[in-house]
N, C-alpha and C positions, 0 to 999 in steps of 0.2 A: 567296241567293247570297253575301251578305256573311258569313252564319253559316258557310257552307261554307268560304270563304276563311279565316275566323278559325280554325276547327278544323284546317284544313290547315296553317296557320302554327304552331299549337300543336304539332301532330304533328311537323313538321319540326324544331321547336326541341327537342323531347324526343329525337328521333333524334340531333341534334347533341350534346346533353348526354351521352346514353348512349354515343355513339361516341367521345367525347373521351377521350384517354389520361389516365390518372392519373399525376401527377408525384410521385415519391418523393424527398424531399430527404435527403441524407446527407453525411457528410464523410469517408468511408472512402478511404484512400490507402495507397500502398505495397503490399508483399506481392505485387507483380506482378499486381495486379488480382484476386487469388484470391477475396476476400470478395465483391466486386461481381459477378464471374462466377458464383459460386455462388448469390447472391441472384437474379440474372437467371434462372438455370436453374430454381430453385425456383418462381419466379413463372410461368415458362412452362408449368408443369405444369397450371395452372388456366386457361390461355389468356387471361389478363388482358392488357389493353392498357395496358402500364406503361412509363413513361419514368423513368429514374434521373437525378437532377440532383445533382451534387456542389457543395456550397457553396464559393465561391471565397475561402477564407481558410484559413490554417494551422490545423490541428485537433490541438492537443495532447490528451492524455488527459483532463485536467481540462475543457478547453473543449468537447470533444465530449459529455461527460457532462452538463455544464451546459446545452448546447444541446438535448440530448434531454429533459432535465427541464423546460426552458422551451418545449418543443414547436417549437423552431426547426428541428430535423431530425426525420425520422420513424424512422430506424434507424441503428444503429451496431453495431460488434462490440467485445467486450471479454472479458478473462478473467473468469470467473464469480465473483461474490461475493454474500454475503447482502444487503449494502446495495443493490447494483444490482438484485438480484431483487426487493427490496421497493419500490424507487423506480420501476422501469421494468417493461416486460413482457418477460420472457425467453422465448425459444424454446429449450427444454432439449435441444438436439441439438448436440453438440460439432462445430463447423464444421471444425476441423482434426483431428478424431478423437483429440483429446488429445495430438497431437504437440507442441503448444506447451509441454507439461510436460517434454519431453526437451530439456535444455539442454547445449550445448557452449560452449566458451570462445573468444572472440575475444581474442587477446593481441598484444603487440608482437612483430614478427618478430625472431628471434634470441634469444628468451627461453624456448624450449621446455625447456631443461635445468632451469630453475627448477621447472617443473611435473612433470618426470620423477621428482622426489623424493617426490611425493605418494603415500602408500600408505594413508592413512586419512582419515576426515572431519576429524579434528583437524588433520592436516597441511594439508588443504584450507582450513580456516578461517583459516590464517595469511595468506591472500591477501585483499586488498580487492577488492570487486566494484563495477561501475557498473551502475545501473539507472535507469529513468524514475521521476520523483518520485511520480507517482500510480499506478504499475503495481502490480497485485496481487503480482507477483513480489518486489517490494521488501520487503514485510512477511513473505513466506515466507522469504526469505534471512535477514532480521534475526532472525526467531524461531528460526532454526536456528543462530544464533550468529555470523553473518558480519557484517563491517563493510561497509556499503553506502554508496557515494557516489552522489548523485542529481543529475539535471538535469530541469527541466521540459520541455526540448526534446530529442527523440531525436537530432536532427542534431548536437548538441554532444557526445554521448557518445563516438563513435569518436575525435573530436579530443581529448577529455579523456583517453582511454586512451593515445593517441599521445604526449600531453604528461605522462604518468605521474601523473595525478591518482588513478588506481587501477590495480590489477594485471591485471584481466581483466573482460571484458564478456560475461556469460552470454546466449546467444541461442538461440532455438528452432532445431531441426534444419533446419526449412524456411526459416529466416531468415538463418542465419550465412553461407552461401555467397553469397547475394545481397548481404549487407552487405559481404563481402570484395571483391566486384567493384565495388560502388558506391563504396566508399571506398579504392580501390586506390592512391591517391596518399599514403596515410598510413603505408605500410609495416607493415601488420598481418598476422597469420597466424591460422590456426585451430589451436588446441591439439590434439594428436594422441591423447592417451591417456585423457582423463577425460570424464565426463558426469554430469549431475545430473538426477534425475527427481523430480517431484512431481505429484500429481493436479491438473490445471488445465484444465478444459474452457473453450473460448471459445464464447460464444453470440452470436447476433444478439439485440440488445436494441432494443425499440421504445418510442417515447414513448407516454404514456397515451392520446393521441388516436388512436393507430394500432392499436387492438385488432383490428379486422377484417383489417388488413394482416398483423399477426402471425399470425393464424389461417391466412391464405392461405399464408404462407411455411412455417409448420409443416406444413400438409397437403402442400405441394409437396415439402418435404424428406423426409417420410415416403414419398411415392410414389417419390422417387429412391432411397431406401434399399431399399424393397421390390423395385424393378426391378433393383437392382445398379448403377444409373447413378451413384449417389453415389460408390461406390468407384472406378468407372472415371474419374469426374471427378477425384477426389482423387489417385489414383496417376498419372494422366496429365497433371495440370496442371504446367507447367514449374517452378513454385515448389516443389512437393513432389517431383517427379521428380528435379530437379537436386539438391535438398537431400539426399535419401536416397542418391543415387548418389555424390555428392562427399563426404558426411560420414556414412559408415555407422557404426552403433552397435556393430557386431561388434568384439570384442576391446578395447572401452573398459571402464575401471573405472567403474561407474555407482554413484553415491551416491544412495540414496533418502532424501528428507527429507519431513516432513509438511507439509501445507497446513492450518494451523489455521483458515483462513477459508473452507474449502470449504463452499459453501452447502447448504441442505437441497434435496432433490429431484434431485440429480445422478443421472443414469440409469446408475449403475455396473453394474447387473446386465445391461444390454443390451450384450452383448459385441460385437455387430456395429457398435456406434458408436465403438469405440476402436481405435486403432492398437496393434498388438502387434509388438515387434521380433523379427526372426528369430533 
């Protein structure tokens, strides 16, 4: 009888262990929850019992990378680079379909006429730009000949623009409208005529201890792509939908610049993974 009770206890313990939800630690924030929503959707494809827990501290680009390298968080998203590909586990599916590489300018209200005179990339280079200190974009703009002023804290950049520390703040199509609403007290505006494009996929990156989780997410994303659900999520999410409606690329002068740090293995040939402007 004692043996029976012992094995029953072991069995119930195993059931409790197996049924316990897995907690995934991250520090993803902003972008109206897009990355977290997509991560949840991908994980749901494998019917995993998952709970996402955001670390309760401000997560700059440098800090989230350091936290992932030290296994303090399981997952983050970032613009793809060879360094991150080598240090972490990338899932090579562009979570924003490459839309992060289409940049328009946040400028000070009342200064549109300064940008109306831009007809060439040389004209454009006369303006100073603001970017995050550790962003991939910073190196891309500098390698293209732009003067870039940086901050380690994103929250400071709109204020730096308002106080004339630089001339324009390039932001992704999906970000700039959201930024304008968020920092409405700073008297900023979206520049009307120009855009910049460079190839910049954004990936989910996983800590080295989270290889199984990375595989689950990759499988989930592939299922979403195959079913068409990925595109329905992408174009239907408020972040993307509002951005494309409020800041159309049509009739803008688009300057293409290279990304010298584009990592190996970017799935350029898979056309279904990329946003294509109309």
